[in-house]
C-alpha positions as CSV (number, residue, x, y, z in Angstrom):
1,M,0.0,0.0,0.0
2,P,1.5,3.4,-1.0
3,D,2.5,5.8,1.7
4,P,-0.1,8.6,1.8
5,Q,2.6,11.0,3.0
6,A,4.9,10.4,0.0
7,P,4.8,13.0,-2.7
8,S,3.1,12.0,-6.0
9,D,4.5,12.6,-9.4
10,A,1.8,15.3,-9.9
11,T,2.9,17.3,-6.9
12,P,5.2,20.1,-7.9
13,T,8.6,20.3,-6.1
14,L,9.9,23.5,-4.5
15,E,12.6,23.8,-7.1
16,S,10.1,23.6,-10.0
17,L,7.9,26.3,-8.4
18,L,10.9,28.6,-7.9
19,Q,11.6,28.3,-11.7
20,R,8.2,29.7,-12.6
21,P,8.4,33.2,-14.0
22,D,5.2,34.3,-12.2
23,I,6.6,33.7,-8.7
24,W,8.7,36.4,-7.2
25,R,11.4,35.6,-4.7
26,G,11.7,38.5,-2.3
27,G,15.1,39.8,-1.4
28,G,17.0,37.5,-3.8
29,Q,17.7,36.9,-7.4
30,D,15.5,35.2,-9.9
31,G,15.7,31.5,-10.4
32,H,16.5,32.1,-14.1
33,H,18.3,34.7,-16.2
34,R,16.1,37.7,-17.0
35,Q,16.9,40.0,-19.8
36,T,17.0,43.8,-19.3
37,L,16.9,46.9,-21.4
38,S,19.4,49.6,-20.6
39,S,17.9,52.9,-19.2
40,G,20.7,54.8,-20.9
41,D,22.3,55.7,-17.5
42,A,24.9,53.4,-16.0
43,A,24.2,54.4,-12.4
44,L,20.5,53.8,-12.9
45,D,21.1,50.5,-14.6
46,Q,23.1,49.3,-11.7
47,R,20.3,50.2,-9.3
48,L,17.8,48.3,-11.4
49,G,19.9,45.2,-11.7
50,G,21.0,45.8,-15.3
51,G,18.2,48.0,-16.6
52,W,14.5,47.8,-17.2
53,P,13.3,44.2,-17.0
54,Q,12.0,42.7,-20.3
55,G,9.1,40.4,-20.4
56,A,7.6,42.1,-17.3
57,L,5.6,44.9,-15.9
58,V,7.1,48.1,-14.3
59,E,4.9,50.2,-12.1
60,L,5.6,53.9,-11.9
61,L,3.8,55.4,-8.9
62,L,3.5,59.2,-8.8
63,D,1.3,62.0,-7.4
64,Q,1.3,64.2,-10.5
65,H,2.3,64.3,-14.1
66,G,5.2,66.4,-15.5
67,I,7.9,65.5,-13.0
68,G,10.1,63.6,-15.5
69,E,8.2,60.3,-15.6
70,V,8.3,60.0,-19.4
71,S,11.7,61.3,-20.1
72,L,13.1,58.8,-17.7
73,L,12.2,56.1,-20.3
74,L,13.2,58.0,-23.5
75,P,16.7,56.5,-23.9
76,A,15.3,52.9,-23.6
77,L,12.4,53.7,-25.9
78,A,14.7,55.3,-28.5
79,A,17.0,52.2,-28.4
80,L,14.0,49.9,-29.1
81,T,12.7,51.9,-32.1
82,Q,16.2,52.3,-33.5
83,G,16.4,48.5,-33.4
84,G,13.1,48.1,-35.3
85,R,10.8,47.3,-32.4
86,A,7.6,49.3,-31.8
87,V,6.8,51.4,-28.8
88,A,3.2,52.0,-27.8
89,L,1.6,54.9,-25.8
90,V,-1.8,53.8,-24.5
91,A,-4.2,56.5,-23.2
92,P,-1.5,59.1,-22.3
93,P,-2.8,62.2,-20.5
94,Y,-1.3,64.4,-23.2
95,V,-0.9,64.5,-26.9
96,P,2.6,63.2,-27.7
97,Y,4.9,66.0,-29.0
98,A,6.5,64.5,-32.1
99,P,9.5,67.0,-32.4
100,A,10.6,66.3,-28.8
101,L,10.3,62.5,-29.3
102,R,12.3,62.7,-32.5
103,Q,14.9,64.8,-30.8
104,A,15.2,62.2,-28.1
105,G,16.1,59.6,-30.8
106,I,12.8,57.9,-31.2
107,H,12.0,56.7,-34.7
108,L,8.4,57.9,-35.1
109,R,7.5,55.2,-37.7
110,H,7.8,52.7,-34.9
111,L,5.7,54.7,-32.4
112,L,2.1,53.8,-31.8
113,W,-0.4,56.3,-30.1
114,I,-3.5,54.5,-29.0
115,T,-6.5,56.3,-27.4
116,P,-9.0,53.7,-26.0
117,R,-12.4,55.0,-24.9
118,D,-12.6,53.3,-21.5
119,D,-10.7,51.0,-19.1
120,T,-12.0,47.9,-20.8
121,E,-10.5,49.0,-24.1
122,I,-7.3,50.0,-22.3
123,L,-6.9,46.6,-20.8
124,W,-7.7,44.8,-24.1
125,A,-5.3,47.0,-26.1
126,M,-2.4,46.5,-23.6
127,E,-2.8,42.8,-23.6
128,Q,-2.7,42.6,-27.4
129,I,0.2,45.0,-27.6
130,L,2.4,43.3,-24.9
131,R,1.7,39.8,-26.4
132,A,2.7,40.9,-29.9
133,G,6.3,40.2,-30.7
134,P,7.2,43.3,-32.7
135,V,6.4,45.6,-29.7
136,G,9.3,46.2,-27.3
137,A,7.5,48.4,-24.8
138,A,4.2,49.9,-24.0
139,L,3.4,52.8,-21.7
140,V,-0.1,53.0,-20.3
141,W,-2.1,55.4,-18.1
142,P,-5.1,53.4,-16.8
143,Q,-7.9,54.9,-14.6
144,R,-8.3,51.7,-12.7
145,L,-6.7,48.2,-12.7
146,T,-7.4,45.3,-10.4
147,S,-4.8,42.8,-9.2
148,R,-6.3,40.2,-11.6
149,Q,-6.0,42.6,-14.5
150,L,-2.4,43.3,-13.6
151,R,-1.7,39.6,-13.6
152,R,-3.2,39.3,-17.1
153,L,-0.9,42.1,-18.3
154,Q,2.1,40.5,-16.6
155,L,1.5,37.2,-18.4
156,A,1.0,39.0,-21.7
157,A,4.4,40.8,-21.2
158,E,6.1,37.5,-20.5
159,Q,4.6,35.9,-23.6
160,G,5.7,38.8,-25.8
161,R,9.0,39.5,-24.0
162,A,8.0,43.1,-23.9
163,T,8.1,45.7,-21.0
164,G,4.9,47.2,-19.8
165,F,5.3,50.5,-18.0
166,I,2.2,51.4,-16.0
167,Y,1.7,54.9,-14.6
168,R,-0.5,54.8,-11.4
169,P,-1.3,57.2,-8.6
170,T,0.7,56.6,-5.4
171,Q,-2.6,55.7,-3.6
172,H,-2.1,52.2,-5.0
173,I,1.3,51.8,-3.3
174,R,0.1,49.4,-0.6
175,E,-1.9,47.2,-3.0
176,P,-0.3,43.8,-4.0
177,S,1.1,43.8,-7.5
178,P,2.7,41.1,-9.8
179,A,4.9,43.8,-11.4
180,A,8.6,42.8,-11.4
181,L,9.6,46.3,-10.6
182,R,7.7,49.0,-8.7
183,L,9.0,52.5,-8.4
184,R,7.8,55.6,-6.7
185,L,8.7,58.9,-8.4
186,H,9.0,62.0,-6.2
187,A,9.0,65.5,-7.5
188,D,12.4,67.1,-6.7
189,R,13.2,70.8,-6.3
190,E,15.4,70.7,-9.4
191,G,12.5,69.4,-11.6
192,S,14.0,65.9,-12.0
193,P,12.3,63.0,-10.2
194,R,13.7,61.2,-7.2
195,L,13.4,57.5,-7.6
196,E,12.4,55.1,-4.8
197,I,12.4,51.4,-5.4
198,I,9.4,49.8,-3.7
199,K,9.8,46.3,-5.1
200,Q,12.3,44.6,-7.4
201,R,13.9,41.3,-7.9
202,G,16.9,42.0,-5.8
203,P,18.0,44.3,-2.9
204,K,16.4,47.7,-2.4
205,T,18.4,50.9,-2.6
206,T,18.2,54.4,-1.1
207,P,16.2,57.1,-3.1
208,Q,18.5,59.3,-5.1
209,P,17.9,62.2,-7.6
210,L,18.0,61.2,-11.2
211,P,20.3,62.9,-13.7
212,E,19.2,66.1,-15.3
213,Q,18.6,64.4,-18.6
214,H,15.6,62.6,-17.0
215,Q,13.5,65.8,-16.9
216,D,10.1,65.5,-18.5
217,I,9.0,66.0,-22.1
218,P,9.6,69.7,-23.1
219,P,6.9,72.3,-23.6
220,G,4.4,71.8,-26.4
221,A,2.9,68.6,-25.2
222,H,-0.8,69.0,-24.7
223,D,-1.9,67.8,-21.3
224,R,-5.5,66.5,-21.3
225,T,-5.6,66.6,-17.5
226,R,-5.6,70.4,-17.6
227,E,-8.6,70.8,-20.0
């Protein structure tokens, strides 16, 4: 008679569970190698463990727009478009200013600007975009997202090996999130954001001001939040 305490072949082992990409190991490194995309700044790359994680979600938590939250990503977005991969802006709170984006090195023919009508369309668009292989990164400004919806986006990013940057108010900071990286951006007196790592695959670091080149998109961008 078989021992009821003995593990069966169908029971997953601890090692197999730790290899799953949807399980985060707090305070340590991933069980497998994860690719990253350079932020364009060596010091920031070091703090992020090599750069922005690919095939994952990155949450950017902030209290207000216009503190450098978009320009922070411009070097990485430019590198993606220069390599032939698309970048998508989903429901941004402003009309993208093409001359500034071009000046930052972004190839506009690889830039997608998507304006869904509501949160349902935003979620659907992000899932399709992240899952599509040609898209390297997508930036989204949702009104509301549940933990279950975030999980769907995380799985889509893993499947498409894309990076999903999600801008959310800091009021969501205490909510659980499947994002591989969670950052809080603070407005600094010099106009560039101060970055605080809330969650990452690896050790946390002390908040520091970002370099001056990470200031926000220049004047001319039309902000819908001010209408």
